[in-house]
Backbone as CSV, one residue per row, in Angstrom:
resi,resn,N_x,N_y,N_z,CA_x,CA_y,CA_z,C_x,C_y,C_z
1,VAL,0.847,-1.176,0.000,0.000,0.000,0.000,0.887,1.233,0.000
2,GLY,1.989,1.173,0.681,2.879,2.318,0.756,3.477,2.658,-0.595
3,LEU,3.771,1.677,-1.364,4.343,1.892,-2.686,3.336,2.577,-3.591
4,ILE,2.087,2.138,-3.531,1.043,2.741,-4.360,0.850,4.199,-3.960
5,THR,0.849,4.489,-2.651,0.688,5.864,-2.182,1.852,6.702,-2.663
6,TYR,3.051,6.238,-2.559,4.236,6.967,-3.007,4.149,7.257,-4.488
7,LEU,3.773,6.236,-5.333,3.698,6.420,-6.778,2.632,7.443,-7.153
8,CYS,1.509,7.409,-6.450,0.429,8.352,-6.781,0.759,9.773,-6.291
9,SER,1.403,9.931,-5.117,1.669,11.263,-4.576,2.769,11.970,-5.343
10,LYS,3.710,11.324,-5.828,4.802,11.954,-6.569,4.472,12.072,-8.049
11,GLU,3.312,11.676,-8.432,2.825,11.690,-9.801,3.723,10.887,-10.752
12,ILE,4.279,9.836,-10.213,5.007,8.894,-11.062,3.986,8.078,-11.850
13,TYR,2.937,7.726,-11.149,1.848,7.029,-11.814,0.705,8.003,-11.899
14,VAL,0.419,8.458,-13.092,-0.599,9.477,-13.304,-1.930,8.783,-13.500
15,MET,-2.944,9.229,-12.722,-4.271,8.657,-12.866,-5.119,9.623,-13.672
16,GLU,-5.609,9.128,-14.795,-6.478,9.937,-15.627,-7.644,9.077,-16.080
17,HIS,-8.465,9.554,-17.021,-9.667,8.819,-17.399,-9.331,7.490,-18.092
18,GLU,-8.210,7.386,-18.749,-7.788,6.143,-19.395,-7.499,5.067,-18.356
19,TYR,-7.079,5.476,-17.173,-6.790,4.519,-16.112,-8.049,3.765,-15.750
20,TYR,-9.150,4.455,-15.584,-10.403,3.803,-15.201,-10.957,2.960,-16.347
21,SER,-10.751,3.411,-17.575,-11.185,2.600,-18.727,-10.386,1.305,-18.785
22,GLY,-9.105,1.387,-18.586,-8.255,0.197,-18.606,-8.589,-0.736,-17.471
23,LEU,-8.842,-0.154,-16.263,-9.194,-0.969,-15.112,-10.507,-1.701,-15.366
24,SER,-11.516,-0.986,-15.889,-12.802,-1.637,-16.159,-12.663,-2.669,-17.283
25,LEU,-11.834,-2.391,-18.286,-11.603,-3.354,-19.365,-10.911,-4.604,-18.834
26,GLY,-9.983,-4.444,-17.945,-9.296,-5.586,-17.339,-10.257,-6.436,-16.535
27,ILE,-11.134,-5.779,-15.739,-12.109,-6.521,-14.939,-13.061,-7.283,-15.854
28,MET,-13.512,-6.632,-16.931,-14.413,-7.300,-17.867,-13.716,-8.479,-18.551
29,ALA,-12.439,-8.329,-18.848,-11.686,-9.428,-19.470,-11.584,-10.609,-18.523
30,VAL,-11.319,-10.345,-17.235,-11.210,-11.427,-16.251,-12.547,-12.133,-16.117
31,ILE,-13.638,-11.367,-16.034,-14.959,-11.978,-15.908,-15.285,-12.793,-17.160
32,ALA,-14.968,-12.246,-18.349,-15.236,-12.971,-19.594,-14.457,-14.272,-19.639
33,VAL,-13.209,-14.249,-19.209,-12.399,-15.470,-19.201,-12.976,-16.478,-18.226
34,LYS,-13.423,-16.006,-17.045,-13.966,-16.925,-16.047,-15.302,-17.511,-16.495
35,LYS,-16.170,-16.693,-17.081,-17.507,-17.160,-17.443,-17.543,-17.827,-18.827
36,LEU,-16.942,-17.195,-19.822,-17.033,-17.695,-21.194,-15.876,-18.620,-21.587
37,GLY,-14.818,-18.626,-20.828,-13.630,-19.415,-21.166,-13.908,-20.894,-21.358
38,PRO,-14.557,-21.569,-20.384,-14.812,-23.007,-20.566,-15.707,-23.309,-21.773
39,VAL,-16.720,-22.465,-22.012,-17.622,-22.702,-23.150,-16.867,-22.537,-24.464
40,ILE,-16.092,-21.465,-24.566,-15.321,-21.224,-25.795,-14.247,-22.300,-25.972
41,ALA,-13.633,-22.724,-24.872,-12.611,-23.777,-24.955,-13.228,-25.082,-25.448
42,LYS,-14.441,-25.399,-24.919,-15.124,-26.615,-25.355,-15.469,-26.527,-26.843
43,TRP,-15.989,-25.362,-27.279,-16.325,-25.170,-28.695,-15.067,-25.271,-29.571
44,ALA,-13.969,-24.630,-29.130,-12.717,-24.662,-29.896,-12.168,-26.085,-29.969
45,ASP,-12.263,-26.832,-28.858,-11.813,-28.228,-28.879,-12.642,-29.045,-29.873
46,GLY,-13.962,-28.788,-29.896,-14.824,-29.484,-30.861,-14.432,-29.165,-32.292
47,GLU,-14.161,-27.892,-32.574,-13.746,-27.502,-33.924,-12.407,-28.137,-34.288
48,ILE,-11.493,-28.145,-33.344,-10.179,-28.764,-33.590,-10.348,-30.255,-33.850
49,ASP,-11.233,-30.909,-33.065,-11.477,-32.336,-33.283,-12.084,-32.588,-34.664
50,LYS,-13.004,-31.687,-35.101,-13.592,-31.833,-36.439,-12.515,-31.715,-37.515
51,ILE,-11.679,-30.702,-37.391,-10.611,-30.497,-38.381,-9.653,-31.685,-38.380
52,GLU,-9.309,-32.149,-37.175,-8.401,-33.295,-37.070,-9.037,-34.543,-37.677
53,ALA,-10.356,-34.729,-37.449,-11.048,-35.883,-38.029,-11.068,-35.791,-39.556
54,GLU,-11.288,-34.581,-40.087,-11.269,-34.412,-41.546,-9.890,-34.726,-42.111
55,TRP,-8.862,-34.250,-41.439,-7.499,-34.544,-41.899,-7.220,-36.040,-41.831
56,LYS,-7.650,-36.662,-40.718,-7.416,-38.089,-40.556,-8.188,-38.876,-41.620
57,GLU,-9.437,-38.460,-41.880,-10.239,-39.118,-42.903,-9.602,-38.975,-44.282
58,GLY,-9.117,-37.779,-44.586,-8.441,-37.563,-45.868,-7.183,-38.404,-45.985
59,ARG,-6.448,-38.494,-44.903,-5.212,-39.295,-44.900,-5.541,-40.771,-45.094
60,GLU,-6.569,-41.259,-44.361,-6.950,-42.667,-44.496,-7.482,-42.960,-45.897
61,ALA,-8.245,-42.017,-46.463,-8.741,-42.210,-47.832,-7.571,-42.274,-48.815
62,GLU,-6.589,-41.414,-48.625,-5.412,-41.417,-49.504,-4.627,-42.720,-49.349
63,LEU,-4.491,-43.199,-48.098,-3.804,-44.474,-47.873,-4.563,-45.618,-48.543
64,LYS,-5.902,-45.584,-48.468,-6.695,-46.628,-49.109,-6.518,-46.578,-50.622
65,VAL,-6.547,-45.377,-51.190,-6.351,-45.232,-52.642,-4.974,-45.766,-53.036
66,LEU,-3.961,-45.426,-52.254,-2.604,-45.880,-52.582,-2.470,-47.391,-52.426
67,SER,-3.087,-47.965,-51.372,-3.007,-49.419,-51.207,-3.761,-50.126,-52.330
68,ASP,-4.899,-49.552,-52.766,-5.611,-50.125,-53.914,-4.757,-50.048,-55.176
69,ALA,-4.042,-48.939,-55.336,-3.160,-48.795,-56.499,-2.035,-49.831,-56.453
70,ILE,-1.514,-50.092,-55.257,-0.454,-51.099,-55.111,-0.999,-52.477,-55.475
71,GLU,-2.204,-52.798,-54.982,-2.808,-54.090,-55.310,-3.057,-54.213,-56.813
72,ALA,-3.536,-53.134,-57.420,-3.772,-53.158,-58.870,-2.461,-53.361,-59.623
73,GLU,-1.390,-52.727,-59.160,-0.083,-52.884,-59.816,0.424,-54.316,-59.670
74,LYS,0.216,-54.912,-58.483,0.626,-56.306,-58.300,-0.155,-57.220,-59.238
75,LYS,-1.457,-56.938,-59.399,-2.274,-57.745,-60.296,-1.797,-57.579,-61.737
76,GLU,-1.443,-56.358,-62.121,-0.943,-56.115,-63.479,0.394,-56.816,-63.704
77,GLN,1.244,-56.844,-62.673,2.515,-57.565,-62.803,2.254,-59.059,-62.976
78,TRP,1.272,-59.581,-62.223,0.909,-60.988,-62.357,0.406,-61.264,-63.769
79,ARG,-0.419,-60.345,-64.297,-0.920,-60.511,-65.659,0.215,-60.438,-66.673
80,ALA,1.189,-59.563,-66.418,2.334,-59.454,-67.332,3.126,-60.757,-67.334
81,ASP,3.293,-61.362,-66.141,3.970,-62.660,-66.089,3.179,-63.704,-66.874
82,GLY,1.860,-63.671,-66.734,1.010,-64.586,-67.495,1.134,-64.350,-68.989
83,ALA,1.249,-63.081,-69.373,1.408,-62.764,-70.797,2.724,-63.328,-71.321
84,LEU,3.776,-63.268,-70.494,5.056,-63.850,-70.915,4.925,-65.358,-71.101
85,LEU,4.215,-66.020,-70.176,4.006,-67.459,-70.322,3.180,-67.762,-71.571
86,LEU,2.187,-66.927,-71.830,1.362,-67.114,-73.020,2.201,-66.951,-74.286
87,MET,3.074,-65.948,-74.302,3.941,-65.750,-75.466,4.859,-66.960,-75.660
88,GLU,5.380,-67.487,-74.556,6.253,-68.660,-74.644,5.478,-69.855,-75.208
89,ALA,4.235,-70.039,-74.744,3.408,-71.142,-75.249,3.100,-70.948,-76.734
90,LYS,2.841,-69.711,-77.147,2.578,-69.444,-78.565,3.807,-69.737,-79.412
91,LYS,4.992,-69.361,-78.900,6.227,-69.658,-79.636,6.400,-71.164,-79.791
92,GLU,6.130,-71.898,-78.712,6.260,-73.350,-78.772,5.248,-73.941,-79.757
93,ASN,4.036,-73.400,-79.756,2.999,-73.859,-80.679,3.407,-73.599,-82.127
94,ILE,3.973,-72.434,-82.383,4.437,-72.110,-83.739,5.560,-73.054,-84.156
95,ALA,6.468,-73.360,-83.210,7.554,-74.291,-83.527,6.991,-75.666,-83.882
96,LEU,5.964,-76.108,-83.139,5.348,-77.401,-83.452,4.658,-77.367,-84.816
97,GLN,4.008,-76.253,-85.146,3.365,-76.130,-86.454,4.404,-76.156,-87.573
98,LEU,5.528,-75.470,-87.348,6.593,-75.487,-88.359,7.149,-76.891,-88.538
99,GLU,7.326,-77.608,-87.428,7.831,-78.971,-87.526,6.832,-79.868,-88.257
100,ALA,5.533,-79.684,-87.980,4.507,-80.483,-88.663,4.507,-80.181,-90.160
101,ALA,4.644,-78.903,-90.520,4.691,-78.538,-91.944,5.929,-79.136,-92.603
102,PHE,7.070,-79.113,-91.891,8.299,-79.702,-92.431,8.115,-81.197,-92.664
103,ARG,7.521,-81.881,-91.676,7.320,-83.328,-91.822,6.353,-83.638,-92.975
104,GLU,5.331,-82.796,-93.128,4.387,-83.010,-94.226,5.082,-82.835,-95.575
105,ARG,5.918,-81.793,-95.687,6.649,-81.592,-96.942,7.640,-82.733,-97.182
106,ALA,8.300,-83.195,-96.123,9.234,-84.316,-96.272,8.488,-85.567,-96.731
107,MET,7.281,-85.785,-96.196,6.487,-86.940,-96.616,6.052,-86.797,-98.069
108,ASN,5.710,-85.567,-98.485,5.348,-85.337,-99.891,6.531,-85.626,-100.809
109,VAL,7.716,-85.181,-100.405,8.926,-85.446,-101.202,9.172,-86.948,-101.285
110,TYR,9.051,-87.642,-100.141,9.255,-89.093,-100.120,8.263,-89.786,-101.052
111,SER,6.986,-89.382,-100.972,5.958,-90.016,-101.819,6.237,-89.758,-103.294
112,GLU,6.611,-88.540,-103.625,6.879,-88.194,-105.028,8.094,-88.969,-105.559
113,VAL,9.165,-89.036,-104.760,10.364,-89.777,-105.184,10.041,-91.254,-105.327
114,LYS,9.264,-91.819,-104.382,8.892,-93.232,-104.465,8.047,-93.490,-105.711
115,ARG,7.114,-92.581,-106.011,6.275,-92.737,-107.204,7.137,-92.739,-108.468
116,ARG,8.097,-91.829,-108.536,8.963,-91.763,-109.726,9.851,-92.999,-109.839
117,LEU,10.376,-93.440,-108.681,11.205,-94.656,-108.720,10.373,-95.876,-109.100
118,ASP,9.150,-95.960,-108.579,8.265,-97.067,-108.972,7.970,-97.015,-110.471
119,TYR,7.816,-95.817,-111.002,7.591,-95.657,-112.442,8.802,-96.172,-113.226
120,GLN,9.992,-95.803,-112.752,11.214,-96.268,-113.432,11.327,-97.789,-113.353
121,VAL,11.025,-98.363,-112.190,11.077,-99.824,-112.042,10.073,-100.479,-112.982
122,GLU,8.857,-99.923,-113.028,7.827,-100.482,-113.908,8.242,-100.367,-115.374
123,CYS,8.882,-99.218,-115.720,9.380,-99.069,-117.100,10.419,-100.136,-117.414
124,ARG,11.321,-100.399,-116.487,12.345,-101.428,-116.704,11.688,-102.812,-116.851
125,HIS,10.678,-103.107,-116.038,9.988,-104.404,-116.143,9.294,-104.541,-117.494
126,VAL,8.611,-103.472,-117.904,7.915,-103.519,-119.197,8.926,-103.698,-120.321
127,GLU,10.031,-102.944,-120.242,11.063,-103.054,-121.282,11.658,-104.464,-121.307
128,ARG,11.925,-105.031,-120.118,12.485,-106.379,-120.061,11.485,-107.405,-120.606
129,ARG,10.196,-107.274,-120.269,9.189,-108.201,-120.787,9.063,-108.098,-122.309
130,LEU,9.082,-106.834,-122.772,9.009,-106.660,-124.227,10.233,-107.275,-124.913
131,ASN,11.405,-107.018,-124.325,12.627,-107.607,-124.905,12.575,-109.131,-124.848
132,GLN,12.100,-109.656,-123.722,12.022,-111.113,-123.585,11.010,-111.675,-124.578
133,LYS,9.832,-111.017,-124.707,8.812,-111.480,-125.648,9.330,-111.394,-127.085
134,HIS,10.008,-110.288,-127.373,10.565,-110.126,-128.707,11.624,-111.200,-128.978
135,MET,12.480,-111.460,-127.936,13.519,-112.477,-128.125,12.898,-113.859,-128.303
136,VAL,11.857,-114.156,-127.521,11.189,-115.458,-127.644,10.570,-115.574,-129.039
137,ASN,9.910,-114.526,-129.489,9.314,-114.545,-130.832,10.398,-114.670,-131.910
138,TRP,11.511,-113.998,-131.766,12.585,-114.053,-132.752,13.193,-115.442,-132.791
139,ILE,13.422,-115.999,-131.554,14.024,-117.337,-131.504,13.061,-118.366,-132.102
140,THR,11.807,-118.299,-131.706,10.842,-119.280,-132.247,10.643,-119.104,-133.744
141,SER,10.674,-117.879,-134.225,10.515,-117.678,-135.666,11.758,-118.164,-136.411
142,ASN,12.953,-118.033,-135.869,14.170,-118.502,-136.529,14.312,-120.018,-136.413
143,VAL,13.868,-120.583,-135.329,13.965,-122.034,-135.169,12.961,-122.701,-136.107
144,LEU,11.792,-122.217,-136.218,10.768,-122.807,-137.071,11.043,-122.503,-138.548
145,ALA,11.782,-121.529,-138.803,11.990,-121.176,-140.190,13.092,-121.912,-140.843
């Protein structure tokens, strides 16, 4: 109390109309904090929780989208592996078709060569029979003559 009296009497602390305005403003601020503080704090906490929930929901949605993308990529890699196996099977199938075509052509060549050789053999038989028949006729005609 002595300090306040000293400050006011020596006019170190000047009291004017602003002093009372500031004092009343301070009292009103204290009352507002005491009465409205818990309500405003509860409302602010609710708003913060809403914002945090929205952020968390957005983050979880993004994580779900990314995990779905990872699963889709794994499925595409699996399909790509299947495509490689399919290509390998197609190559093997083409090789078998080429081998079958080769064997068919080889069989055609064999049949054609055999047919020509059989023709040559038959020609030789016919020629030999004709020669033999001619010789028999010549011999019999010369012996009887």
